[in-house]
Backbone as CSV, one residue per row, in Angstrom:
resi,resn,N_x,N_y,N_z,CA_x,CA_y,CA_z,C_x,C_y,C_z
1,UNK,120.972,77.762,138.791,119.025,78.716,138.177,119.272,79.975,137.803
2,UNK,117.854,79.788,136.628,118.117,81.015,135.767,117.454,82.396,136.633
3,UNK,117.606,83.477,136.821,116.690,84.371,137.446,116.322,85.688,136.581
4,UNK,115.288,86.022,136.540,115.068,87.514,136.108,114.997,88.637,136.757
5,UNK,115.824,88.745,137.541,115.792,89.662,138.792,116.515,90.616,138.525
6,UNK,115.885,91.412,138.718,116.831,93.199,138.265,116.976,93.617,139.677
7,UNK,118.457,94.090,139.807,118.033,94.443,141.890,119.045,95.574,141.540
8,UNK,118.367,96.187,142.179,119.288,97.796,142.512,119.540,98.406,143.745
9,UNK,120.839,98.452,144.573,121.732,98.912,145.273,122.602,100.515,145.523
10,UNK,122.999,100.852,146.341,123.180,102.146,146.287,124.555,101.976,146.630
11,UNK,125.053,102.766,145.757,126.126,103.749,145.222,127.265,104.324,146.687
12,UNK,126.249,105.375,146.921,126.858,106.024,147.860,126.804,105.387,149.518
13,UNK,126.214,104.212,149.503,125.832,104.276,151.259,125.934,102.842,151.036
14,UNK,126.637,101.724,151.907,126.556,100.695,152.784,124.905,100.014,152.428
15,UNK,124.239,98.749,151.825,123.033,98.415,152.404,122.175,97.544,151.614
16,UNK,121.628,96.361,151.166,121.525,95.094,150.908,120.420,95.478,149.792
17,UNK,120.675,95.439,148.753,119.774,95.476,147.206,118.593,94.973,147.081
18,UNK,117.404,95.922,146.851,116.370,95.285,146.206,116.263,94.522,145.325
19,UNK,115.144,93.562,144.816,114.742,93.472,143.509,113.495,93.838,143.227
20,UNK,113.886,94.941,141.920,112.509,95.719,141.987,111.779,95.420,140.423
21,UNK,112.470,94.890,139.246,112.185,94.810,138.134,112.460,93.511,138.001
22,UNK,112.358,93.214,136.868,112.360,91.832,136.109,112.730,92.527,134.434
23,UNK,114.296,90.970,133.853,114.645,91.047,132.496,113.130,90.619,131.695
24,UNK,113.296,90.021,130.328,112.633,89.639,129.916,112.409,88.164,129.806
25,UNK,114.253,87.653,129.757,114.160,86.138,129.961,114.425,85.890,131.110
26,UNK,114.855,84.658,132.016,115.117,84.552,133.174,116.080,83.514,132.405
27,UNK,117.430,83.861,133.072,118.811,83.665,132.548,119.683,83.311,133.101
28,UNK,120.820,83.031,133.143,122.587,83.272,134.285,123.444,83.499,133.108
29,UNK,124.912,83.844,134.021,126.163,84.409,132.987,125.510,85.406,132.129
30,UNK,124.642,86.259,132.221,124.056,87.183,131.840,125.299,88.736,131.887
31,UNK,125.643,89.140,131.127,126.583,90.276,130.283,125.590,92.033,131.041
32,UNK,126.072,92.454,131.995,125.296,93.723,132.586,126.672,95.067,131.345
33,UNK,124.824,96.105,130.687,126.065,97.151,130.602,125.061,97.958,131.101
34,UNK,125.748,99.714,131.328,125.334,100.450,131.854,125.361,101.854,130.690
35,UNK,124.472,102.557,130.547,125.104,104.149,130.127,124.484,104.967,131.071
36,UNK,124.075,105.956,130.631,123.564,107.162,131.678,122.828,107.065,132.110
37,UNK,121.289,106.040,131.191,120.064,106.298,131.539,119.646,105.359,131.394
38,UNK,120.131,104.593,130.971,119.695,102.811,131.352,120.489,102.076,131.961
39,UNK,120.391,100.915,132.368,121.023,99.658,132.091,120.801,98.969,131.413
40,UNK,121.825,97.813,131.071,120.945,96.654,129.275,122.009,95.430,130.422
41,UNK,121.298,94.511,130.214,121.480,92.951,129.985,121.635,92.422,128.326
42,UNK,122.698,91.355,128.736,122.931,90.755,126.861,122.937,89.871,127.314
43,UNK,122.576,88.493,126.352,123.603,87.280,126.617,122.891,86.335,127.526
44,UNK,123.602,85.320,128.369,122.980,84.459,128.971,122.741,83.537,128.521
45,UNK,122.411,82.066,129.585,121.884,80.973,128.972,120.854,80.515,129.916
46,UNK,119.350,80.102,129.026,118.260,79.461,130.633,118.458,78.861,131.339
47,UNK,119.462,77.656,130.704,119.570,76.215,131.343,119.418,74.791,129.693
48,UNK,119.041,75.718,129.048,119.210,75.116,127.814,119.732,75.312,126.563
49,UNK,120.172,76.761,126.373,120.826,76.746,125.264,120.965,78.455,125.412
50,UNK,122.614,79.156,125.139,122.345,80.491,125.153,121.576,81.226,124.271
51,UNK,121.425,82.869,125.123,120.769,83.475,124.165,121.386,84.722,123.151
52,UNK,120.391,85.401,122.893,121.382,86.732,121.914,120.491,87.903,122.612
53,UNK,119.655,87.824,123.187,118.832,88.875,123.788,119.490,90.373,124.248
54,UNK,119.119,91.998,123.927,119.511,92.763,124.710,118.237,93.628,124.971
55,UNK,118.748,93.454,126.928,117.590,93.872,127.591,117.656,95.394,127.630
56,UNK,116.888,96.122,127.869,116.842,97.914,128.538,116.344,97.911,129.795
57,UNK,116.519,98.353,130.795,115.763,99.220,131.775,116.363,100.632,132.423
58,UNK,115.121,101.179,132.561,115.413,102.229,133.098,116.032,102.790,134.831
59,UNK,117.216,103.278,134.631,117.861,103.840,136.356,116.998,104.709,136.928
60,UNK,116.544,105.366,136.601,115.439,106.098,137.042,114.499,106.171,137.591
61,UNK,113.644,104.549,137.609,112.219,104.355,137.804,111.995,102.433,138.009
62,UNK,111.369,102.123,139.104,111.524,100.554,138.935,110.998,99.670,138.121
63,UNK,110.611,98.991,136.611,109.717,98.996,135.540,110.611,97.644,134.971
64,UNK,110.037,96.948,134.625,110.059,95.630,133.458,111.116,96.182,132.464
65,UNK,112.391,95.900,132.081,113.617,95.986,131.109,112.188,95.362,129.662
66,UNK,112.661,95.959,128.422,112.616,95.535,127.591,113.553,95.247,126.518
67,UNK,113.086,94.129,125.806,113.986,93.307,124.603,113.806,94.554,123.519
68,UNK,115.160,94.865,122.964,115.496,96.088,121.984,116.160,95.086,121.049
69,UNK,116.675,93.977,120.853,117.569,93.688,119.938,118.056,92.918,120.035
70,UNK,119.326,91.968,119.469,119.168,90.405,119.302,121.104,91.233,119.443
71,UNK,121.545,90.244,119.967,123.816,90.116,119.647,123.469,89.528,118.493
72,UNK,124.946,89.750,117.648,125.101,88.729,116.623,125.470,87.657,116.745
73,UNK,125.289,87.019,117.574,125.662,85.793,118.240,125.513,85.785,119.670
74,UNK,124.617,84.111,119.429,124.137,83.742,121.130,125.102,83.832,122.269
75,UNK,125.275,84.302,123.071,126.849,84.007,124.037,126.734,84.169,125.560
76,UNK,127.041,83.657,126.536,127.398,83.833,127.775,128.834,84.205,128.192
77,UNK,128.191,84.590,129.428,129.844,84.421,130.592,130.455,85.228,129.592
78,UNK,130.495,87.123,128.669,131.252,87.558,129.000,131.107,88.706,129.890
79,UNK,131.831,90.408,129.898,132.268,91.082,130.140,131.369,92.586,130.296
80,UNK,131.317,93.481,131.123,130.179,94.260,130.742,131.224,95.634,130.747
81,UNK,130.470,96.682,130.128,131.087,97.934,129.474,130.596,98.881,130.347
82,UNK,130.885,99.915,130.275,129.971,101.146,130.165,130.125,101.963,129.476
83,UNK,129.017,102.958,128.855,128.628,103.860,127.768,129.273,105.106,128.532
């Protein structure tokens, strides 16, 4: 199933995640990255093709992601990084 969910959960205590926002394209096998103020998702597969989408969302407010660019090659199943 393709999902557009951005889940939020605590790193400092145990508990369930909450659906707080959406990515721009529902997809699976996408990759997650993080920076100090924002999270990112990239790539993925929408059920018919690989995606080149780079989405950005705030870690301090609950708001939908925005498409901020494209990968050089559409791909899925890659690994995440932290900046």
